[in-house]
Structure formats: C-alpha cells, structure tokens
N, C-alpha and C positions, 0 to 999 in steps of 0.2 A: 293824379288819377288813381283811384283805388282798384287794384286787381283783386283784392280780397280785403277783409277787415284789417289784416295784419301786413299785407304787402301793397306798397304804393309805388307808382311809377313817377319818377321825377326827372326823366330825361328831356332832351331838347332836340329840335330839328335844325338842320343846317342846310339852308338854300343859298348860302354865301360862297362856300368853298367850291371851286371849279374842278380841282383835281385832288382826289383822295390819295394820300401819300405822295402828292405832287406828280402822280402818274396816271391815275385812272379817272376818266371823266365822270361827273355826277349830274347827268341830265335831269334826274328826278330827285336830287339832293341825297342826304343821308341823315340818319338819326344817331345820336349818341345816347344810349339807354343807360339809366342808372335807377336803382331801386332802393327803397327803404323797407326794412322788416321791423315793424313797430310792435313791441311787446313790453315786458317789464323793463327791458333794455332796448335800445334802438340801434340797429345796424344799417349802415349805408353800404350798398354793393356797388363798387366802382364809382368813378366821377364822370367828367365830360371834357370836351375840348376847351382849351384855354380861352378862346374868344367868347365863350358863353357863360362866364363866371356869374355875372349879375342875374341872368335868367335862371341859372341852375340853383343858386342859393335861394332865390325867390320861390322856386318850385318846392324846395325842401321846407322852407318856412310855411308855405301854404298847407303842407301836410302835417307838420308836427308843432307848429307855432314856436313857443319858447322852450320846448323840450330840448335837451341836449342829445347829440349823437354820441353814443358810447363806443361804437366800433366802426371803423372804415375797413371793409373787406376789399382787398386788392386781388382780383383774379388774374389781371393781365396788365403789364406795365407799358404798353404802347401809349404814347402821349395823348392820343385822342380819347383815352379813358383815364389817364393818370395825371393829366396836367393840372388838375385842380386840387390835388392832395394838400398842397401848402395853404390854399384858400380855406379848405375845410379845417385845417389845423388852426388857422387864425380865428375862424368863426367859432370853433368848438375846441378850445385848447386841451381839454382833458380827453379828447377822442383818442382811443388806442387803435393803431393800424394793425390789422390781422392779415398775415400773408405767409408765404413760404420763404425759405432761406434764399433761393435764387432771386426772388422778387425783392426781398429786403435789400440785397446788394444793389439792385437797380434803383430802388427808391433813394438810396443815398446818392447814386450817380446822377440821376435825373433831377432830384429835388433837394438834395442835401439834408434829408431828414434821417436822423440816426436814433433818436430817442422815441420812447413810447411805441415800440413795434413789438408785437407778439408774433413770434415765428411758430407756425404750426406744421404738423407733419401729416402724411397721408392718413386719411380716415379720422383725424382728430375732430372732436366735437366742441362747439362753442354754444353754451346754453344762453338763451335770451329771456327765459321765463317759461312760458307754456310751449315754446317752440325751440328747436335746436338747429344750428347750422353745422353741417359736416363737409369736409373738404377732401377733394380728390385731385391728384396731380394728373394733368394731361399734357406732358411736355411735347413741344413742337406742334401744337395745334393753336397757334403756329409759331410761338416763341418758346424758348426752353423753360421759362418760369411759369407758363400758363397752368392755371388750375380752374376747377369749377366748384361751385358752392351748392349744396343740396339741403333743402329744408323738407325733411320727411313729413312733418305734420301737415304741410301745405302741398305736398307732392310736387314741389317746384324745384326746377333746376335752373340756377343762374349760370349760364353756359359760356360766358365770355364771348369771344368772337365766333365760336362754333354755332352753327345754325343761323348766322347773321346774313344780312342782305343790304345792298345799296337800296336807296329809295326811302324818303321820309315816311313817317307814320301819320299822315295828315288827316285821314278819315277816322281811323280807330286804332288805338295802340294794340288792341287785341284782334286776333285774326277772325273776327266774326263779321257778318255782313255789315257794311259793304266791302270790307277788306277780305280778300280771298287768297289762297295759296297761289292760284294761277296768276294773280296780279303781280306777285313778287317772284315767281319761279325763274324768269329770265335774269333778273337782277341778282337773285340769290346765286344762280349758277355763275354769272359773271364775277361776282364777289369771290366765290370759291376759286374759280379758275385763275383769277388775277393774284390772289393773296395767299390762299391756302393750298393751291393746286399741287405744289411740290411734295406735300406731306401726307400723301395717301396712306402710307403705312402707319404713322402715328394717329391719324384719324380713325383707322380701323381698330387700333389698339384701344383708343378712347371709347369707341362705340361698344366694344366688348366689355370694357371695364364698367361702363355705365348701364349696360344692358339689363342688369338685374334690378334696377331702380324702378319703382312705380311712379311714372311721370304723368302728371295731368296738366303741367304748365312748363313751358320752356321760355326763359327770359334771357335772350341774347343781348349783346351790347349794340347791335345794329338791327333795324328792321322790326317787324311786328313781334309781339308776345304771342307765342304759339300755344293755343289751347284746343282748337278745333281741327287742326291739320297736322298733328304731331306725327302720325304715321307717314304722311307724305313727305314731311320735312326730314325726318330721320332716314326715310327710304332714299330721298334724293342724295343726302350726304353719304350714305352707304354706297350708292351707285357711283357717284363721282369719285369717291376715294378708292374704289376698285378699278377705276378708269373704264367702267363699262359705258357703252354708248348705244344709242338707237341708230338704225340704218338711215343714212343720209350723208350729205356732203357739206363740209366747210370749204367753200371756194373763196380763196383770198388772193389778191393780186396787187401789184404795183406796176404802173406804166408811165414812161416818160413822155412819149409822143403819141400814144393811143393805139399802137399796134397790139401790144399784149392785152390791153383793155378790150379791144374788139374780140380777140380770141376768148377772153374770159366771159364776156357777155354772151357770145355765141355758144360756148360750152355750157353755161348756166341754162340758157334757153333749151338746148338739146336735152340736158338732164331732166329739167322740169317736164318737158314733153314726154319723157319716158316714165314719168311718175316718181322721180327721185326727189325727196325733200332736200332743198339746197339753200344754205345761207351764203350770201354773196357779200364780199367786203372789199372795198377799194382802200388799200392801206395808205394811200397818199392823202386821203381825205378823212380817214376814220382812225381813232385810236385802236391799237391792236388788241385791246382787251375784249372788244366785241367779237373779233374772230376767235380769240382764245376760248370765249364762252362756247362757240360752236364747235371747236376742237374737242371740248369735253362732252358736248352734246351728241355729236355724230361720229360714226365709225370710219369715215373716209375724209382725208385731207387732200385737197388739190390746191397747189400753189403755183401762181404765175409770176414770172420775173424775167425782165430783160437782162441780158448780160451787161454789167456795169463795172467799169474798171477791171475787166476780166474776172468779175465775181458776181455775187448776187446783189440785186438792187437793194439798197439799205433798208427800206421799210419792210421788204419781204424777209430779208435776213433777220431783222429784229423779231418778227413773229416766229420764224423757224427756230431761232435761238431760244425764244420764250417757251416754245413747245418742248424743246430738249431740256431746258432748265427745270421744267416741271415734271420731267421723267414720265411723260404721257406714254401709255402702253397700249398695244393691241390695235393700232390704227392701220388702215390701208392708205397708200400714198401714191400720188401722181404729180409730176411737175410739167410745166410748159412755159414757153417764153420765146421772145424774139432775140435776135442778135444782129449787129451791123457787119462785123467782119470776122469775129471769132466767138464761137458758141462755148459758154462755160456755165451759165447759171443753172440749167437743168441738171447737168452732171453733178454740180456741187450740192444742189438741194437733195438729189438722190443719195449722195454720200452721207449727208446729215441724217436722212431718213433711215438709211441702212444702219447707221450707228445707233439710232434710237430703237432699232428692232422692229421697224414698221414693215408691213408687207408691201413690196413695190409692185404695183399693178402692171406697169409697162415701163419701157425705157424713157418715157416722156415724149413730149412733142416740142420740137424746136422749129423755128422758121426764120429764114434770113431776111432781114429788113422788113418789108411790108407783110401785113397779115395775109395768110394763105388759108382760105376757108376749106380747101381740099384736104388740109391736114387733119381736120376734125370730122372725119367720116364716121359712119355707123360702127365700123370695125374697131376704130380706136376708142370708142365709147363703150363697147360691149362689156369690158371688164369692170366698169363702174356701176352698172345697174344692179 
C-alpha cells in the first residue's frame, strides 16, 4: 500500500499468535508494520515476525518489483521486528544494514550478522536521493538500542514500538475512516501498560527530543499509521508516561469459592450506582493485562483477594506485582477480601501499595469466611467516590 509516492507499507497482520511475547492475549490480533522509502535508493524500515517471511517478501516485491533494497534500517531489535533480517540479506545480498552501535551488537547476537552494517550516531543523515533519513536515539522506549527514523521531506516519523497498538489493521492501514483513534485507544493503552509502562521517564525524554519535529505522519511497528489523530496519539502517550489518569476505578479480584467475588460485584454495583466509572476484572478468568490497562486509565485501584497460604491469592499478587514493576504513580488504593482462619491478604496488599507510594483510602475490608454485605456500607464507600 502506498502511503505516499515514496513511502510504501509492506507490513503483515497476525491473527495466528494467541499471546504476544507469550504473555499478552491478542483477541483482535496484531500487525507487524514495515515500510519502504523508495527514491534513487530504496530503504526498508524494519522487518516482521519470522512466521510471515513469504508474505512479507511478497509485499516488498509487489511494491518495488525487481529493484534492490539498498538499506535495511533497524530501529528496534525485538524479534517480532528483526527476525527476517537474514531473509532480507539472502534476497538482497548487497543490502547494507543501518543501525546504532547497541543494535549492531544485538544483530550479531540474534542473527549472527556482522558484515555490511553501517553504524550511525545521533542525528546522522542517510541520503536516498530527493529525501533523507535522520536518526534519533530513544533508549528504553522500550529497549536500550531503540531509535526512531525521521524523513523530513515527508514529515514522517518511523517510530518503532512508540505509538504502537495491539489489533490488526484490517480496515485501513491509515487512521482515516472507517479506522478511528477511538477504535484503537483501549488496545493502545493495554499495549503501553503491558510493554512500555515501566519506562515513563524515557518516554517523556523521547517526547521532548522529538517535540520540535514537524510530524504529519507517524509510522509505528504495530497498529495504524497515524495521520489524522496525531494530536490524540501523542497526547495519550504523554498522559500515560506521566502516569496521569482519569477519575474512576480499576476493580480487580480473584476468588476461590465465590465469597470475594460476591464482595467485588457488590462493590462494583455500589460504585456504579454512585456514578463512578469502574472497570471490573476477574483475574482467575482474564489475563491481567486488561486490568493493567485500567490501572493506567483510572486514578483508583481496588483489589480483592482472599488470604491464600497466609498470603495474597496468586492471580491478585501477580497484578499487584505488575503494577509495582511498572512504577505506577499517584493512585488511590483500597483492598478487600475474605479469610478462613487468619487474615493476611488485605494487610499485605496495603503494604505493597504503601511501598508504591499510593494513597491508602482506608484500612481495607476483611470478612471471615462467608461474604458479609454489611461490611460494604455507604460509609466504607464514601472515600471512593
């Protein structure tokens, strides 16, 4: 697909893989985006996942025919983008790989390629003819070797994983109707929360570094090409990387025999009746990335866990540890849960929340054995509204 006369999309959609990074569910699939810049010389920007070699090479041939690829630009070395470097070298033996020093070492480690690599530095320019590619380092967004590629003449930023999203691009590669920002916002937030979430500081540094560029097109390695919603996309990344959130509640719980679940559903119903926006997640049935999305989305986190082996029920502990690992800031927190003979889970969750710097709304709600609706009265909910 032609994004312009000189920029072509040659990516692929993946509706086969069930878990991205063997962790994150893909109910709507994912795309692996790659781009050609076609001028006097031809540059390929990143590749694709290894299982799509035939389709990927076919997409390239459809755009440039028998022309050769002069340069392969490597923005990021995660294998969903870099696994086909050897295939490109077999198909185009004279192709020179253009990347930075940290990525060059990874190219050798992952693919065994050591020859024909042009190592570039911050701000260096690669002329293709009537257009030039310029490179900017954005380390830890979200690997240390990550960089972005800027084509000034096309006002196009090839942004790597930054501004990416889960969900295939089956309607239109470009974010024009029928593809909209709202259609991708939740999956973009979940992608950020799951993969990039720990690196808010580096994302802020990258946004400041790139803020002076005149951008009319963002070409990420996952999700749509952004042309019509650049303000919203950059604004969302700015908000997420500052750990800013809208008023609302991420209510996530795990329950062994239904008592903590009854409390969670009762609590959710009471909050919604008071007009509080609330995302509810059963962690025994749902991957915790969906709850992480809402942790980044809302300013209040409520976790429900029974005491298990004198600790936190494992699915709930996984989420709480994931929140702490991502160094989420500025959240309000409450815990609740049942216990059979010794209460521990609520206190342990509160300890983790305190260590994370969260505002503890109350001491939490515990109930012995069966669910006690009297514990969830109006007074206990007043601090959450």
